[in-house]
C-alpha positions as CSV (number, residue, x, y, z in Angstrom):
1,M,25.5,44.7,41.2
2,K,25.9,46.8,38.0
3,Q,25.0,43.7,35.9
4,T,21.9,43.2,38.0
5,K,20.8,46.9,37.3
6,L,21.5,46.5,33.7
7,L,19.4,43.3,33.5
8,F,16.4,45.1,35.3
9,G,16.8,48.0,32.9
10,I,16.7,45.7,29.8
11,L,13.6,43.9,31.2
12,A,11.9,47.3,31.8
13,L,12.5,48.4,28.3
14,M,11.2,45.2,26.9
15,S,8.1,45.4,29.1
16,L,7.5,49.0,27.8
17,A,7.8,47.9,24.3
18,A,5.4,45.0,24.7
19,C,2.8,47.4,26.3
20,H,3.3,49.8,23.5
21,S,2.8,47.1,20.9
22,K,-0.5,46.0,22.6
23,T,-2.0,49.5,22.2
24,E,-1.0,49.8,18.6
25,K,-3.6,48.3,16.2
26,K,-2.4,45.8,13.7
27,E,-2.6,47.3,10.1
28,T,-3.4,45.0,7.2
29,D,-2.0,45.4,3.7
30,E,-5.3,44.6,2.1
31,K,-7.2,47.6,0.8
32,F,-11.0,47.9,1.5
33,I,-13.5,50.0,-0.4
34,V,-15.6,52.0,1.9
35,T,-18.6,54.3,1.3
36,S,-21.3,56.2,3.2
37,P,-25.0,55.7,3.6
38,L,-27.2,57.8,1.3
39,L,-30.0,60.0,2.6
40,V,-32.7,60.2,-0.1
41,D,-36.4,60.4,-0.8
42,T,-37.3,57.1,-2.5
43,S,-40.1,54.7,-3.0
44,F,-40.7,51.0,-3.0
45,T,-43.2,48.4,-4.0
46,K,-44.8,46.3,-1.4
47,E,-46.8,43.1,-2.2
48,Y,-49.7,41.8,-0.2
49,V,-51.7,38.6,-0.5
50,A,-55.3,39.5,-1.5
51,E,-58.6,37.8,-1.7
52,I,-60.8,38.9,-4.7
53,Q,-64.6,39.4,-4.2
54,S,-67.3,40.6,-6.5
55,V,-68.7,44.1,-5.7
56,Q,-72.1,42.3,-5.4
57,N,-72.4,38.6,-4.6
58,V,-75.7,37.3,-3.2
59,E,-77.4,34.0,-2.7
60,I,-80.6,33.4,-4.8
61,R,-83.0,31.6,-2.5
62,A,-86.5,30.4,-2.9
63,K,-89.1,32.5,-1.1
64,V,-91.9,29.8,-1.3
65,K,-92.1,26.1,-1.1
66,G,-92.9,24.0,-4.2
67,F,-91.6,22.3,-7.3
68,I,-89.1,24.0,-9.6
69,E,-91.1,24.3,-12.9
70,T,-88.6,26.0,-15.1
71,I,-84.9,26.9,-15.0
72,N,-84.3,29.8,-17.4
73,V,-80.6,30.2,-17.2
74,D,-77.4,28.2,-17.3
75,E,-74.3,28.1,-15.2
76,G,-71.9,30.9,-16.0
77,Q,-74.5,32.9,-17.9
78,R,-74.5,36.6,-17.7
79,V,-77.9,38.0,-16.9
80,K,-79.6,41.3,-16.7
81,A,-81.3,42.9,-13.8
82,G,-85.0,41.7,-13.8
83,Q,-84.3,38.7,-16.0
84,L,-86.3,35.5,-15.1
85,L,-84.0,32.8,-13.5
86,F,-86.4,30.3,-12.0
87,T,-90.1,29.5,-11.8
88,I,-91.7,27.7,-8.9
89,R,-94.9,26.0,-9.9
90,P,-97.4,28.7,-9.2
91,R,-100.9,27.0,-9.4
92,E,-101.4,26.6,-5.7
93,Y,-100.5,30.2,-5.1
94,E,-102.6,31.5,-8.0
95,A,-105.6,29.6,-6.6
96,E,-105.0,31.2,-3.2
97,L,-105.0,34.6,-5.0
98,L,-108.3,33.8,-6.8
99,K,-109.8,32.9,-3.4
100,A,-108.5,36.1,-1.8
101,K,-110.0,38.2,-4.7
102,A,-113.4,36.5,-4.1
103,E,-113.3,37.4,-0.5
104,V,-112.5,41.1,-1.4
105,R,-115.5,41.2,-3.7
106,K,-117.7,39.7,-1.0
107,A,-116.5,42.1,1.6
108,E,-116.9,45.0,-0.7
109,V,-120.6,44.0,-1.2
110,E,-121.1,43.7,2.5
111,A,-119.5,47.0,3.2
112,Q,-121.7,48.8,0.6
113,N,-124.9,47.2,2.0
114,A,-123.8,48.2,5.6
115,K,-123.3,51.8,4.4
116,V,-126.7,52.0,2.9
117,L,-128.4,50.6,6.0
118,A,-126.3,52.8,8.3
119,D,-127.3,55.9,6.3
120,K,-131.0,54.9,6.9
121,N,-130.3,54.2,10.6
122,I,-131.3,50.7,10.2
123,V,-127.9,49.4,11.5
124,S,-125.5,51.1,13.8
125,K,-122.3,52.9,12.8
126,S,-120.4,50.2,14.6
127,E,-121.6,47.5,12.1
128,L,-120.5,49.7,9.3
129,T,-117.1,50.1,10.8
130,M,-116.8,46.3,11.2
131,A,-117.8,45.8,7.6
132,I,-115.1,48.2,6.4
133,A,-112.6,46.5,8.6
134,K,-113.5,43.1,7.1
135,L,-112.9,44.6,3.7
136,D,-109.5,46.0,4.7
137,G,-108.6,42.5,6.0
138,A,-109.7,40.9,2.8
139,K,-107.6,43.3,0.7
140,A,-104.6,42.6,2.9
141,E,-105.0,38.9,2.3
142,E,-105.2,39.6,-1.5
143,A,-102.0,41.6,-1.4
144,L,-100.3,38.8,0.5
145,A,-101.5,36.2,-2.0
146,E,-100.3,38.4,-4.9
147,M,-96.9,38.7,-3.3
148,Y,-96.6,34.8,-3.0
149,V,-97.5,34.5,-6.7
150,T,-94.7,37.0,-7.6
151,Y,-92.3,34.9,-5.4
152,T,-92.9,31.9,-7.8
153,K,-90.9,33.9,-10.4
154,I,-87.4,34.4,-9.2
155,R,-85.6,37.2,-11.1
156,A,-82.1,38.6,-11.1
157,P,-81.7,41.5,-8.6
158,Y,-78.9,43.1,-10.8
159,D,-76.7,42.4,-13.7
160,G,-74.3,39.5,-12.9
161,I,-73.1,36.0,-13.6
162,V,-74.9,32.9,-12.5
163,D,-73.0,30.5,-10.4
164,R,-73.6,26.7,-10.1
165,L,-77.2,25.5,-10.1
166,K,-78.0,23.5,-7.0
167,F,-81.2,21.8,-8.3
168,K,-82.8,20.5,-11.5
169,A,-86.3,21.3,-12.8
170,G,-88.9,19.2,-11.0
171,S,-87.1,19.3,-7.7
172,L,-89.1,19.9,-4.6
173,I,-87.7,22.8,-2.5
174,D,-88.6,24.5,0.7
175,E,-88.8,28.1,1.5
176,G,-85.2,29.6,1.9
177,T,-83.6,26.8,-0.2
178,L,-80.3,28.1,-2.0
179,L,-80.8,27.8,-5.7
180,T,-77.6,29.6,-7.0
181,T,-75.3,32.6,-6.4
182,L,-75.3,35.8,-8.6
183,S,-72.0,37.7,-8.8
184,N,-71.7,41.2,-10.2
185,N,-68.0,41.1,-11.5
186,K,-67.9,44.3,-13.5
187,D,-65.8,45.6,-10.6
188,V,-64.1,43.6,-8.0
189,Y,-62.7,44.3,-4.5
190,A,-59.4,43.0,-3.4
191,Y,-59.0,42.7,0.4
192,F,-55.5,42.4,1.9
193,N,-54.0,42.9,5.3
194,V,-51.4,45.5,6.3
195,S,-49.1,45.5,9.4
196,E,-49.5,48.5,11.9
197,L,-46.2,50.0,11.0
198,E,-47.0,49.9,7.3
199,Y,-50.4,51.3,7.9
200,L,-49.0,54.2,9.8
201,D,-46.5,55.0,7.1
202,Y,-49.2,54.8,4.5
203,A,-51.8,56.9,6.3
204,S,-49.3,59.6,7.5
205,K,-47.8,60.2,4.1
206,D,-51.0,60.3,2.1
207,N,-49.8,57.5,-0.2
208,N,-53.4,56.8,-1.0
209,K,-53.7,60.2,-2.8
210,K,-50.6,59.6,-4.9
211,N,-50.6,56.0,-5.9
212,L,-52.7,53.4,-7.7
213,A,-52.7,49.6,-6.9
214,T,-51.6,46.9,-9.2
215,L,-53.1,43.4,-9.0
216,L,-50.9,40.4,-9.8
217,L,-52.9,37.3,-10.7
218,A,-52.2,33.7,-9.7
219,N,-50.2,33.1,-13.0
220,G,-48.0,36.1,-12.1
221,Q,-49.4,38.4,-14.8
222,A,-50.6,41.9,-13.9
223,H,-54.3,42.7,-14.2
224,K,-54.7,45.1,-17.1
225,Y,-56.6,47.7,-15.1
226,K,-55.2,49.7,-12.0
227,G,-57.1,49.9,-8.8
228,T,-57.6,52.4,-6.0
229,I,-57.7,51.9,-2.3
230,E,-61.2,52.7,-1.3
231,T,-61.5,51.9,2.5
232,I,-59.5,50.8,5.5
233,E,-61.3,49.0,8.3
234,S,-61.7,50.6,11.7
235,E,-60.0,48.0,13.9
236,F,-56.7,46.0,14.0
237,D,-57.0,42.2,14.3
238,K,-55.7,41.5,17.7
239,N,-54.5,38.0,16.7
240,T,-52.4,39.1,13.7
241,G,-51.8,42.8,14.4
242,T,-52.9,43.7,10.9
243,I,-55.7,45.9,9.5
244,S,-57.6,45.1,6.3
245,F,-57.5,47.4,3.2
246,R,-59.9,47.2,0.3
247,A,-58.9,48.1,-3.2
248,K,-61.4,48.3,-6.1
249,F,-60.4,47.1,-9.6
250,P,-62.3,47.5,-12.9
251,N,-63.1,44.2,-14.5
252,P,-64.9,45.0,-17.8
253,T,-63.7,41.8,-19.5
254,Y,-65.0,39.7,-16.5
255,L,-61.7,38.0,-16.2
256,L,-61.6,38.1,-12.5
257,K,-64.0,35.9,-10.5
258,H,-65.4,36.0,-7.1
259,G,-63.1,33.9,-4.7
260,E,-59.9,34.3,-6.7
261,T,-56.6,35.1,-5.0
262,G,-53.8,37.4,-6.1
263,R,-51.2,40.0,-4.8
264,V,-51.8,43.6,-4.5
265,Q,-48.8,45.9,-5.2
266,L,-48.6,49.3,-3.6
267,K,-45.9,51.8,-4.5
268,L,-45.1,53.6,-1.2
269,S,-42.9,56.6,-0.7
270,L,-40.1,57.0,1.8
271,N,-38.9,60.5,2.8
272,N,-35.4,61.1,4.2
273,A,-34.6,57.4,3.9
274,I,-31.1,56.1,4.8
275,I,-30.1,53.5,2.3
276,I,-27.0,51.2,1.9
277,P,-26.0,48.3,-0.5
278,Q,-27.1,44.9,0.8
279,K,-23.6,43.7,0.1
280,S,-22.3,46.0,2.8
281,T,-24.0,43.9,5.6
282,Y,-23.5,40.6,7.2
283,E,-25.8,38.4,9.3
284,L,-25.1,36.9,12.7
285,Q,-27.8,35.0,14.7
286,D,-30.6,36.5,12.6
287,K,-29.3,40.0,13.2
288,T,-27.8,42.4,10.6
289,Y,-24.5,44.1,11.1
290,V,-22.2,46.5,9.2
291,Y,-18.5,47.3,9.6
292,I,-17.9,50.9,10.5
293,V,-14.5,52.5,9.8
294,D,-13.6,55.2,12.2
295,Q,-11.4,58.3,11.6
296,N,-8.3,56.2,12.4
297,N,-9.4,53.5,9.8
298,V,-10.1,51.1,12.6
299,V,-12.9,48.6,12.0
300,K,-15.9,48.3,14.3
301,S,-19.0,46.1,13.9
302,R,-22.4,47.8,14.4
303,L,-25.9,46.4,14.7
304,V,-28.5,47.9,12.3
305,T,-32.2,47.7,12.0
306,I,-33.6,47.1,8.5
307,K,-36.8,49.0,7.7
308,Q,-37.4,47.8,4.2
309,K,-35.7,45.4,1.7
310,L,-35.4,46.7,-1.8
311,P,-33.5,45.1,-4.8
312,N,-29.9,45.1,-3.7
313,I,-30.6,47.8,-1.1
314,Y,-31.5,48.0,2.5
315,V,-33.5,51.0,4.0
316,I,-32.1,51.5,7.5
317,E,-34.5,52.0,10.4
318,S,-31.7,52.6,13.0
319,G,-28.0,52.2,13.6
320,L,-26.4,54.3,10.9
321,A,-26.1,58.0,10.1
322,P,-25.2,59.5,6.7
323,T,-21.8,60.7,8.1
324,D,-20.7,57.1,8.9
325,K,-18.2,55.3,6.8
326,I,-18.9,51.6,6.1
327,I,-17.1,48.8,4.4
328,Y,-18.5,48.3,0.9
329,E,-16.3,45.6,-0.5
330,G,-14.3,43.2,1.7
331,V,-16.9,42.6,4.4
332,Q,-16.1,38.8,4.6
333,S,-12.4,39.5,5.3
334,A,-12.7,42.4,7.7
335,K,-11.9,41.9,11.4
336,E,-13.0,43.7,14.4
337,D,-10.6,46.3,15.8
338,E,-8.3,45.9,12.7
339,K,-6.7,48.9,11.2
340,I,-7.2,49.0,7.4
341,K,-6.2,50.8,4.3
342,V,-9.2,52.3,2.4
343,T,-10.3,53.6,-0.9
344,E,-13.5,55.6,-0.6
345,I,-16.3,55.8,-3.2
346,S,-19.4,57.9,-3.1
347,A,-22.7,56.6,-1.9
348,K,-24.3,57.0,-5.3
349,E,-21.4,55.1,-6.9
350,A,-21.8,52.3,-4.5
351,L,-25.6,52.2,-5.0
352,S,-25.2,52.5,-8.9
353,I,-27.3,55.6,-8.8
354,K,-26.7,58.1,-11.7
């Protein structure tokens, strides 16, 4: 009987020891370097794919039907406002103008005769009125004929660069035929799309009053001249969830052409941003995690949301506070619920900030 009681006692002590060992965290001999997130005001550069357009870009079209008599410019040529570009053979329209002028002279004589006769009460006042109306109609036809004659000389509406010529001299064209395109490239617009979140950050912090835009060309080189954000469209695109920005860039050397592509860089500010080193994180199923070390040096994984990726740094949207302790080095060997030995370094040291 005594042996049985002794056996039960030994088993009870063994069971108690086992329970105690389960509640005690296993501690590793490996030392981990830990740090804290840093709360700072910072800035970052964001790139957007941009489409470049001339400030002015219009189609030059014929306003009358006829044969192209002369082409006075070449493709790629710079022209001045008012410079002659094309001549449509004008003889038919000049003949119509001469005919209209003759009708005006005839109507003027008839109106003068009608006035003399009306003053002598030989004809009624209504006949004088009709004669004057006929003169007005003739003058209107003359003005129209003069307008068509001017249409035979096609001039540049502004300073610009001539695009490809669609026809050769001698070609028969109809009214409205596209002859070429004229681009004013002294300044250019760069259009790019911004997400709703980025738009709100930009608009609420008045970044447009503090920063200039940089334009990266297709070869990766930066355009020599900085640009400014001029306008933002009034509506978001329902399909993409973005809104269009327009930046204006000087182009005095005419390097940029209508229809080019590039990338606009904006330097945007972030106030009270929580930042951590990228090496402090790990990814699992397209989500980002860090290892938190509690006051007992026990490791716990935590999901974080990334707001912005900077070189070697993540800006945290949610999931961390500046008072948290995170594993800086040794993330790959850390284990959930493991008790570890730690060496702590400052956030600025971890982020290599002086």
